[in-house]
Every structure is written in C-alpha cells, then in structure tokens.
VEXTORSE-891523 format. One record per atom (N, C-alpha, C, O, CB): residue in three letters; x, y, z. Coordinates in steps of 0.001 Angstrom, whole numbers, padded with zeros to 6 digits, always signed. Glycine has a CB too. Example, Ala and Ser with C-alpha at 12.3 -4.5 7.8 and 13.67 -1.06 7.14 Angstrom:
ALA+013190-005690+007800 ALA+012300-004500+007800 ALA+013200-003300+007800 ALA+014236-003319+008465 ALA+011308-004473+009046 SER+012850-002250+007080 SER+013670-001060+007140 SER+012900+000030+007870 SER+013409+001138+008039 SER+014084-000598+005725 
***
This chain:
MET+113374+090929+111454 MET+113379+092083+110579 MET+114462+093027+111063 MET+114545+093344+112249 MET+111989+092781+110546 THR+115262+093457+110161 THR+116319+094407+110478 THR+115780+095830+110420 THR+114793+096108+109739 THR+117506+094241+109516 ALA+116427+096704+111126 ALA+116022+098105+111133 ALA+116987+098945+110297 ALA+117203+100122+110588 ALA+115956+098640+112575 SER+117559+098347+109269 SER+118539+099055+108458 SER+117881+100124+107592 SER+116686+100041+107308 SER+119303+098074+107583 PRO+118644+101119+107175 PRO+118093+102136+106278 PRO+117555+101538+104977 PRO+116582+102048+104421 PRO+119153+103173+105961 ALA+118173+100472+104492 ALA+117690+099828+103261 ALA+116306+099232+103484 ALA+115436+099343+102620 ALA+118676+098729+102793 ALA+116096+098602+104634 ALA+114786+098019+104938 ALA+113729+099108+105037 ALA+112608+098933+104559 ALA+114839+097211+106247 VAL+114076+100215+105648 VAL+113119+101323+105773 VAL+112783+101894+104400 VAL+111619+102178+104120 VAL+113684+102435+106687 SER+113774+102065+103549 SER+113514+102659+102233 SER+112744+101713+101318 SER+112073+102165+100391 SER+114824+103056+101569 HIS+112831+100403+101565 HIS+112110+099420+100754 HIS+110940+098800+101516 HIS+110510+097688+101208 HIS+113063+098323+100290 ARG+110432+099523+102509 ARG+109385+098978+103373 ARG+108126+098587+102611 ARG+107496+097584+102948 ARG+109032+099980+104437 ASP+107744+099356+101588 ASP+106535+099023+100830 ASP+106682+097662+100151 ASP+105738+096871+100142 ASP+106238+100113+099779 LEU+107835+097387+099593 LEU+108089+096098+098958 LEU+108101+094975+099991 LEU+107541+093906+099750 LEU+109418+096130+098195 ILE+108721+095205+101116 ILE+108785+094198+102178 ILE+107386+093870+102677 ILE+107045+092701+102860 ILE+109668+094688+103344 ILE+106583+094893+102896 ILE+105206+094694+103369 ILE+104381+093954+102315 ILE+103603+093058+102645 ILE+104544+096054+103707 LYS+104554+094326+101063 LYS+103816+093695+099967 LYS+104153+092207+099864 LYS+103254+091384+099696 LYS+104126+094400+098635 ILE+105428+091855+099963 ILE+105847+090454+099865 ILE+105329+089658+101065 ILE+104864+088529+100906 ILE+107390+090353+099778 ALA+105406+090239+102257 ALA+104885+089555+103448 ALA+103385+089303+103308 ALA+102907+088226+103662 ALA+105169+090386+104721 ALA+102641+090277+102800 ALA+101196+090116+102620 ALA+100894+089074+101545 ALA+099984+088261+101710 ALA+100548+091462+102249 ARG+101642+089092+100459 ARG+101430+088126+099371 ARG+101584+086696+099869 ARG+100846+085801+099458 ARG+102415+088386+098220 HIS+102548+086491+100757 HIS+102800+085152+101297 HIS+102048+084901+102607 HIS+102246+083883+103271 HIS+104293+084956+101519 ARG+101186+085851+102958 ARG+100350+085757+104163 ARG+101192+085523+105421 ARG+100863+084685+106261 ARG+099325+084626+104007 LEU+102276+086279+105528 LEU+103164+086200+106685 LEU+102828+087301+107682 LEU+102908+088481+107338 LEU+104640+086302+106249 PRO+102458+086951+108890 PRO+102207+087979+109908 PRO+103541+088498+110454 PRO+104156+087863+111311 PRO+101323+087409+111067 ALA+103974+089628+109964 ALA+105293+090164+110315 ALA+105188+091255+111379 ALA+104238+092037+111407 ALA+105990+090718+109069 VAL+106185+091278+112242 VAL+106322+092335+113248 VAL+107531+093163+112850 VAL+108625+092631+112658 VAL+106476+091747+114715 TYR+107328+094458+112727 TYR+108353+095360+112222 TYR+108966+096185+113344 TYR+108392+096264+114430 TYR+107771+096277+111156 PRO+110126+096804+113103 PRO+110800+097548+114168 PRO+110283+098967+114394 PRO+110528+099550+115450 PRO+112245+097612+113868 TYR+109568+099532+113414 TYR+109146+100921+113540 TYR+107671+101096+113178 TYR+107125+100352+112363 TYR+110010+101813+112655 ARG+107049+102072+113787 ARG+105662+102448+113534 ARG+105439+102746+112052 ARG+104364+102466+111521 ARG+105277+103667+114384 LEU+106422+103297+111396 LEU+106351+103664+109987 LEU+105916+102484+109113 LEU+105179+102671+108145 LEU+107701+104190+109517 PHE+106363+101282+109445 PHE+105987+100096+108681 PHE+104491+099809+108815 PHE+103851+099391+107850 PHE+106803+098881+109147 VAL+103941+100027+109987 VAL+102522+099747+110235 VAL+101646+100783+109546 VAL+100607+100435+108985 VAL+102227+099724+111747 THR+102039+102023+109578 THR+101262+103051+108881 THR+101333+102872+107369 THR+100499+103403+106636 THR+101760+104445+109264 SER+102336+102117+106904 SER+102460+101812+105474 SER+101730+100525+105099 SER+101745+100127+103934 SER+103931+101700+105088 GLY+101085+099863+106076 GLY+100304+098671+105777 GLY+100769+097397+106433 GLY+100150+096351+106236 GLY+100287+098466+104350 GLY+101846+097442+107213 GLY+102329+096256+107908 GLY+101411+095878+109058 GLY+100592+096689+109490 GLY+103741+096483+108420 LEU+101538+094662+109556 LEU+100648+094159+110599 LEU+100876+094838+111945 LEU+099951+095430+112502 LEU+100827+092671+110749 MET+102090+094760+112469 MET+102353+095392+113758 MET+103833+095702+113910 MET+104691+095139+113231 MET+101881+094494+114905 SER+104094+096619+114826 SER+105480+096962+115130 SER+105658+097007+116636 SER+104744+097351+117385 SER+105878+098317+114488 TYR+106848+096654+117049 TYR+107242+096802+118444 TYR+108687+097257+118428 TYR+109578+096528+117993 TYR+107056+095463+119266 GLY+108905+098457+118901 GLY+110256+098991+118874 GLY+110362+100253+119699 GLY+109376+100727+120264 GLY+110688+099264+117452 PRO+111560+100789+119764 PRO+111778+101991+120569 PRO+111005+103185+120028 PRO+110815+103336+118821 PRO+113259+102323+120625 ASP+110569+104018+120946 ASP+109901+105270+120595 ASP+110951+106186+119966 ASP+111864+106654+120646 ASP+109224+105946+121858 GLN+110815+106434+118677 GLN+111837+107210+117970 GLN+111898+108659+118438 GLN+112982+109238+118488 GLN+111575+107171+116481 VAL+110774+109248+118778 VAL+110785+110632+119271 VAL+111585+110704+120566 VAL+112361+111638+120767 VAL+109337+111157+119496 GLY+111399+109725+121441 GLY+112156+109686+122693 GLY+113648+109552+122457 GLY+114454+110146+123174 GLY+111677+108545+123556 GLN+114018+108762+121442 GLN+115441+108614+121130 GLN+116038+109935+120636 GLN+117173+110267+120977 GLN+115643+107515+120073 TYR+115287+110679+119843 TYR+115796+111972+119378 TYR+115940+112947+120537 TYR+116868+113755+120564 TYR+114869+112562+118305 ARG+115028+112871+121486 ARG+115144+113736+122668 ARG+116390+113396+123468 ARG+117100+114283+123942 ARG+113899+113606+123559 GLN+116652+112084+123614 GLN+117869+111671+124321 GLN+119110+112158+123575 GLN+120070+112617+124194 GLN+117911+110133+124483 ALA+119090+112059+122267 ALA+120229+112515+121462 ALA+120429+114015+121630 ALA+121564+114486+121706 ALA+120019+112167+119972 ALA+119343+114762+121686 ALA+119454+116215+121864 ALA+120119+116540+123197 ALA+120909+117479+123286 ALA+118061+116882+121786 GLY+119801+115762+124235 GLY+120447+115963+125535 GLY+121942+115708+125466 GLY+122730+116414+126095 GLY+119821+115056+126583 TYR+122333+114692+124694 TYR+123753+114401+124519 TYR+124444+115525+123760 TYR+125543+115939+124129 TYR+123943+113072+123783 ILE+123825+116007+122730 ILE+124410+117108+121946 ILE+124612+118326+122831 ILE+125643+118994+122755 ILE+123510+117468+120736 ASP+123626+118611+123668 ASP+123728+119741+124588 ASP+124928+119566+125522 ASP+125690+120505+125746 ASP+122428+119891+125407 ARG+125087+118364+126059 ARG+126208+118107+126965 ARG+127553+118226+126252 ARG+128513+118739+126827 ARG+126075+116720+127587 ILE+127632+117763+125017 ILE+128878+117844+124247 ILE+129201+119303+123930 ILE+130352+119723+124045 ILE+128771+117016+122936 LEU+128199+120070+123535 LEU+128427+121490+123232 LEU+128827+122283+124467 LEU+129446+123342+124351 LEU+127179+122103+122617 LYS+128480+121782+125646 LYS+128874+122443+126892 LYS+130229+121970+127393 LYS+130678+122373+128466 LYS+127829+122204+127960 GLY+130899+121089+126588 GLY+132271+120729+126914 GLY+132520+119302+127357 GLY+133681+118925+127520 GLY+132738+121604+127948 GLU+131496+118487+127561 GLU+131748+117103+127962 GLU+132334+116317+126795 GLU+132005+116569+125636 GLU+130449+116433+128464 LYS+133193+115376+127109 LYS+133798+114539+126076 LYS+132816+113430+125706 LYS+132275+112770+126593 LYS+135158+113942+126559 PRO+132579+113216+124424 PRO+131659+112148+124006 PRO+132043+110775+124567 PRO+131164+109975+124888 PRO+131613+112077+122490 ALA+133324+110498+124687 ALA+133770+109197+125204 ALA+133406+109006+126676 ALA+133342+107876+127161 ALA+135278+109053+125028 ASP+133166+110117+127389 ASP+132819+110027+128803 ASP+131318+109850+129044 ASP+130893+109578+130167 ASP+133300+111260+129519 LEU+130527+110003+127998 LEU+129072+109879+128152 LEU+128665+108414+128149 LEU+129193+107629+127361 LEU+128333+110640+127028 PRO+127739+108035+129016 PRO+127308+106633+129064 PRO+126422+106282+127864 PRO+125764+107142+127280 PRO+126552+106353+130375 VAL+126429+105018+127525 VAL+125536+104525+126484 VAL+124143+104456+127094 VAL+123968+103960+128206 VAL+125999+103119+125928 GLN+123158+104954+126365 GLN+121796+104921+126872 GLN+120926+104038+125990 GLN+120985+104107+124762 GLN+121214+106336+126953 ALA+120142+103231+126622 ALA+119169+102400+125911 ALA+117852+103166+125825 ALA+117607+104066+126629 ALA+118969+101015+126626 PRO+117015+102824+124872 PRO+115697+103476+124814 PRO+114954+103257+126134 PRO+115084+102210+126767 PRO+114856+102926+123617 THR+114186+104247+126530 THR+113442+104160+127785 THR+111987+103785+127567 THR+111296+103401+128510 THR+113521+105472+128528 ARG+111520+103894+126337 ARG+110119+103592+126040 ARG+110031+102839+124718 ARG+110654+103211+123723 ARG+109269+104891+125986 TYR+109245+101780+124737 TYR+108975+101010+123522 TYR+107494+101141+123211 TYR+106670+101298+124112 TYR+109390+099502+123685 GLU+107159+101075+121917 GLU+105751+101216+121553 GLU+105296+100056+120676 GLU+106035+099544+119835 GLU+105516+102547+120831 LEU+104038+099663+120912 LEU+103395+098605+120151 LEU+102292+099247+119315 LEU+101407+099916+119847 LEU+102826+097482+121092 VAL+102354+099037+118001 VAL+101361+099586+117080 VAL+100792+098426+116267 VAL+101539+097592+115756 VAL+101986+100691+116143 ILE+099463+098380+116151 ILE+098784+097287+115449 ILE+097881+097861+114368 ILE+097167+098838+114593 ILE+097963+096415+116436 ASN+097921+097239+113186 ASN+097081+097642+112060 ASN+095988+096576+111897 ASN+096260+095470+111430 ASN+097933+097810+110730 LEU+094756+096916+112284 LEU+093652+095958+112217 LEU+093240+095621+110787 LEU+092793+094507+110517 LEU+092462+096500+112966 LYS+093387+096568+109879 LYS+093057+096302+108475 LYS+093982+095217+107917 LYS+093535+094324+107198 LYS+093172+097602+107627 SER+095245+095299+108245 SER+096207+094289+107791 SER+095932+092943+108446 SER+096065+091901+107805 SER+097644+094738+108095 ALA+095552+092959+109712 ALA+095219+091713+110408 ALA+094030+091041+109738 ALA+094032+089828+109534 ALA+094915+091980+111898 LYS+093026+091820+109400 LYS+091840+091280+108742 LYS+092199+090688+107379 LYS+091706+089620+107015 LYS+090769+092373+108583 ALA+093061+091381+106625 ALA+093483+090894+105313 ALA+094235+089563+105420 ALA+094185+088744+104502 ALA+094365+091939+104624 LEU+094930+089350+106540 LEU+095656+088101+106771 LEU+094777+087024+107409 LEU+095209+085887+107599 LEU+096865+088363+107653 GLY+093536+087400+107737 GLY+092642+086450+108382 GLY+092963+086223+109847 GLY+092677+085158+110392 GLY+092686+085151+107662 LEU+093552+087216+110480 LEU+093933+087104+111888 LEU+092983+087890+112772 LEU+092521+088971+112405 LEU+095365+087590+112097 GLU+092702+087343+113926 GLU+091937+088075+114928 GLU+092897+088398+116065 GLU+093446+087498+116700 GLU+090688+087250+115436 ILE+093090+089664+116312 ILE+094012+090097+117364 ILE+093274+090018+118700 ILE+092190+090586+118831 ILE+094549+091556+117095 PRO+093835+089330+119689 PRO+093170+089218+120994 PRO+092951+090596+121635 PRO+093778+091499+121504 PRO+094001+088329+121936 ALA+091835+090727+122318 ALA+091497+091998+122972 ALA+092558+092409+123987 ALA+092807+093600+124177 ALA+090137+091892+123662 THR+093179+091438+124633 THR+094210+091768+125622 THR+095424+092422+124960 THR+096042+093319+125532 THR+094643+090503+126383 LEU+095760+091967+123748 LEU+096882+092574+123018 LEU+096500+093968+122524 LEU+097311+094893+122579 LEU+097306+091679+121823 LEU+095269+094118+122043 LEU+094805+095436+121595 LEU+094803+096441+122737 LEU+095111+097617+122541 LEU+093402+095332+120993 ALA+094453+095972+123937 ALA+094434+096854+125102 ALA+095833+097323+125486 ALA+095991+098418+126026 ALA+093789+096148+126279 ARG+096832+096517+125218 ARG+098212+096886+125547 ARG+098870+097756+124489 ARG+099906+098369+124746 ARG+099035+095649+125748 ALA+098283+097814+123312 ALA+098891+098573+122205 ALA+098887+100068+122512 ALA+097945+100598+123101 ALA+098137+098302+120879 ASP+099948+100723+122104 ASP+100023+102176+122237 ASP+099157+102858+121181 ASP+098642+103955+121394 ASP+101480+102653+122121 GLU+099006+102184+120033 GLU+098181+102732+118948 GLU+097593+101574+118154 GLU+098276+100590+117868 GLU+099016+103679+118017 VAL+096323+101704+117803 VAL+095643+100732+116963 VAL+095136+101477+115735 VAL+094348+102416+115848 VAL+094471+100017+117731 ILE+095594+101051+114564 ILE+095180+101666+113299 ILE+094061+100823+112721 ILE+094208+099613+112550 ILE+096379+101784+112289 GLU+092928+101470+112417 GLU+091776+100717+111915 GLU+091584+100868+110451 GLU+090654+100291+109888 GLU+090539+101133+112606 
***
C-alpha cells in the first residue's frame, strides 16, 4: 500500500474494495484503520510533525537546510481494528493485540 495523497483521499474506496474481496490489508496510517481498515503500521505522524517543527526552528535561526541531516521517524505505531477483523473472519492473536499501540473495538 502506498502512502500517496491520492491513496489517503480515496481511502474509503480502498478499504471498501479490500473488504469486498476479503483481503486483510495493512495500511500506512492510523487514519485508514479509524475509517474501517484492518490494521496499520507506520510512523507516528505527530512525532514527524514535531521533528519538522524542530527543523523549521533551526532554519529560521539561520542554519542552511542543505546542512541539516535527514531524519527517519523515531516511533512507529501499530493500530488494529477488531470490528474489521471480525468482519473478515480473522482472529487476531493476543500477543499481537498486546503489542498494538491502539486497538479499536
């Protein structure tokens, strides 16, 4: 699954088609799971915005953008939608549920 803006804007259609074909899909953002998708595993978007704010602060204080290092996300989150799992006939193992950052029932 791509994390493109087009995929995000058409997430309801993507989720609907995956459910129709009974495909257990893993999405890149929590937003897909709150919209009815099965699960997501991806970077914590709030953390990425905080990192970006730090970069903006450094640039406004005079640092050259080309001199700033590339930063990878520091935190990833796993979100599981149990209602979607049930609709697909899937039982999510307790060990996976215990590792999830959020479980939507």
